[in-house]
C-alpha positions as CSV (number, residue, x, y, z in Angstrom):
1,M,142.1,76.4,45.7
2,H,140.0,76.4,48.3
3,D,142.3,73.6,50.5
4,I,145.4,75.7,50.5
5,D,143.4,79.0,51.9
6,Y,142.7,76.3,54.8
7,Q,145.6,74.8,54.8
8,R,147.3,78.4,54.2
9,R,145.3,79.9,57.1
10,T,145.7,77.0,59.7
11,D,149.6,77.1,59.7
12,R,149.4,80.9,60.4
13,Y,146.8,79.9,63.2
14,M,149.4,77.4,64.8
15,A,152.0,79.7,64.5
16,L,150.0,82.7,66.0
17,L,149.7,79.7,68.5
18,S,152.8,79.1,69.2
19,R,153.9,82.5,69.8
20,H,151.8,82.9,72.4
21,E,151.0,79.6,74.0
22,N,152.8,80.5,76.9
23,T,151.4,83.4,77.2
24,L,148.2,82.0,77.5
25,F,148.9,79.0,79.7
26,W,150.0,81.7,82.3
27,L,147.1,83.6,82.6
28,C,144.9,80.8,82.9
29,F,146.8,79.4,85.1
30,R,146.8,82.3,87.2
31,H,143.0,82.9,86.4
32,T,142.1,78.8,88.1
33,R,144.9,79.3,91.0
34,F,146.6,76.3,89.7
35,R,143.7,74.3,88.8
36,H,145.1,71.8,86.1
37,D,141.9,71.1,84.8
38,N,140.1,74.4,84.3
39,I,143.8,75.7,82.8
40,I,143.2,72.6,80.1
41,D,139.3,74.1,79.6
42,L,140.6,77.5,79.7
43,M,142.9,77.1,77.0
44,Q,140.5,74.8,74.7
45,D,138.1,77.8,75.0
46,V,140.7,80.8,74.3
47,R,142.0,78.6,71.0
48,E,138.5,77.9,69.9
49,R,137.5,81.8,69.9
50,L,141.0,82.6,68.5
51,W,139.7,80.3,65.7
52,R,136.5,81.6,65.5
53,H,137.6,85.4,65.2
54,F,141.4,84.6,63.2
55,D,139.7,86.2,60.3
56,N,139.6,89.1,61.8
57,L,143.3,89.5,62.5
58,P,145.3,91.6,59.6
59,A,147.3,89.2,58.0
60,T,149.8,92.2,57.9
61,A,149.3,92.8,61.8
62,T,152.6,93.8,64.0
63,P,153.4,91.9,66.7
64,A,152.6,94.2,69.1
65,E,148.7,94.7,67.3
66,E,148.7,90.8,67.2
67,K,149.8,90.6,70.6
68,R,146.8,93.2,71.7
69,W,144.6,90.8,69.8
70,V,145.4,88.1,71.6
71,W,145.1,89.5,74.4
72,L,141.4,90.8,74.1
73,H,140.1,87.3,73.3
74,I,142.1,85.7,76.3
75,R,140.5,88.2,78.6
76,S,137.4,88.0,77.5
77,V,137.5,83.8,78.1
78,L,138.9,85.2,81.3
79,R,135.9,87.2,81.8
80,D,133.6,85.0,80.6
81,D,134.8,81.9,82.9
82,H,134.7,84.6,86.0
83,R,130.7,85.3,85.2
84,N,130.2,81.4,85.0
85,R,131.9,80.5,87.8
86,K,131.4,83.5,90.1
87,M,134.2,83.9,91.7
88,R,136.9,86.7,91.9
89,I,138.9,87.1,88.7
90,V,143.0,87.9,89.2
91,P,143.2,91.5,87.7
92,I,144.5,91.4,84.5
93,D,144.2,94.6,83.3
94,G,147.4,96.0,81.9
95,L,149.4,94.5,79.5
96,A,152.4,95.0,81.9
97,D,151.2,91.4,83.5
98,L,152.2,89.4,80.0
99,P,154.6,87.7,80.1
100,D,157.0,88.3,77.0
101,D,158.2,85.5,74.9
102,D,161.7,85.7,76.5
103,S,160.8,85.8,80.1
104,T,159.0,82.4,79.6
105,S,161.8,80.3,80.7
106,S,162.2,83.1,83.8
107,M,158.9,82.4,84.9
108,F,159.7,78.4,85.3
109,M,162.5,79.0,86.7
110,L,160.7,81.2,89.5
111,L,157.5,78.6,89.9
112,D,160.8,75.8,90.3
113,E,162.3,78.0,92.9
114,L,159.0,79.2,94.7
115,L,158.2,75.2,94.4
116,A,161.2,74.1,96.2
117,L,160.8,76.1,99.0
118,L,158.0,73.5,99.7
119,P,158.1,70.6,102.0
120,P,158.4,67.9,99.3
121,D,155.1,66.2,99.8
122,E,153.3,69.2,99.1
123,R,156.0,69.9,95.7
124,S,155.0,66.3,94.9
125,L,151.3,66.9,94.5
126,L,151.4,70.0,92.7
127,Q,154.2,69.2,90.3
128,A,152.1,65.9,89.6
129,L,149.1,68.2,89.1
130,C,150.7,70.3,86.7
131,Q,152.2,67.5,84.8
132,G,148.1,66.5,84.0
133,I,147.6,64.0,87.1
134,T,144.5,64.3,88.4
135,P,143.2,64.2,91.6
136,E,141.6,60.3,92.0
137,E,144.8,59.2,90.7
138,L,146.8,60.1,93.1
139,A,145.0,59.1,95.3
140,A,144.9,55.6,94.1
141,E,148.5,56.1,94.0
142,R,149.2,57.3,97.7
143,H,146.8,54.6,98.5
144,Q,144.4,57.4,100.0
145,S,140.9,59.1,100.0
146,L,140.1,61.5,97.3
147,H,138.9,63.9,100.1
148,T,142.3,63.3,101.7
149,V,143.8,64.1,98.7
150,Q,142.4,67.2,97.8
151,N,142.8,68.8,101.1
152,L,146.5,68.0,100.8
153,I,146.5,69.5,97.6
154,S,144.5,72.7,99.2
155,I,147.1,72.9,101.7
156,A,149.6,72.6,99.3
157,R,148.4,75.4,97.0
158,Q,147.6,77.7,99.8
159,H,151.2,77.6,101.6
160,L,152.3,78.0,97.2
161,R,150.5,81.5,97.6
162,Q,151.9,82.2,101.0
163,I,155.8,81.9,99.3
164,N,154.3,83.3,96.3
165,E,153.3,86.6,98.4
166,Q,156.6,86.7,100.8
167,Y,158.9,86.0,97.2
168,N,156.8,89.5,95.4
169,K,157.3,91.4,98.9
170,D,161.2,90.9,99.0
């Protein structure tokens, strides 16, 4: 009986993650300012926290209650990360900032549009990072020093931020 209950809990948890994975990714993406390694670490921290507190989520929770519960745990992990890193946190106090599951594809399209406005070299760097390629691997692939690649990534991120700010003004 215990194995059946554990399997049901696991199945319910995995369904919860699949419904909110895009929200989790985008909040971590914003918080880390496009740093792939940090995004993966934060997402794992959130998943662990959700699992630890999963029994507190009622099985009869409405989608809105479920979303709020997930949101609160994501926000707690991001605040803990902020305190640990002593960096400026991107404000995420309103549920209006959360992407709906329906809008996730439009967010990917927006990111693709913004990346398309970057010079090809900068775009390829950021796309490689989003695909999980490390700066060390990029340096070896490009036959450049790690320091040079890190500088190029920093410049590309800065340009992407500027393009995003301009896009938001328009």
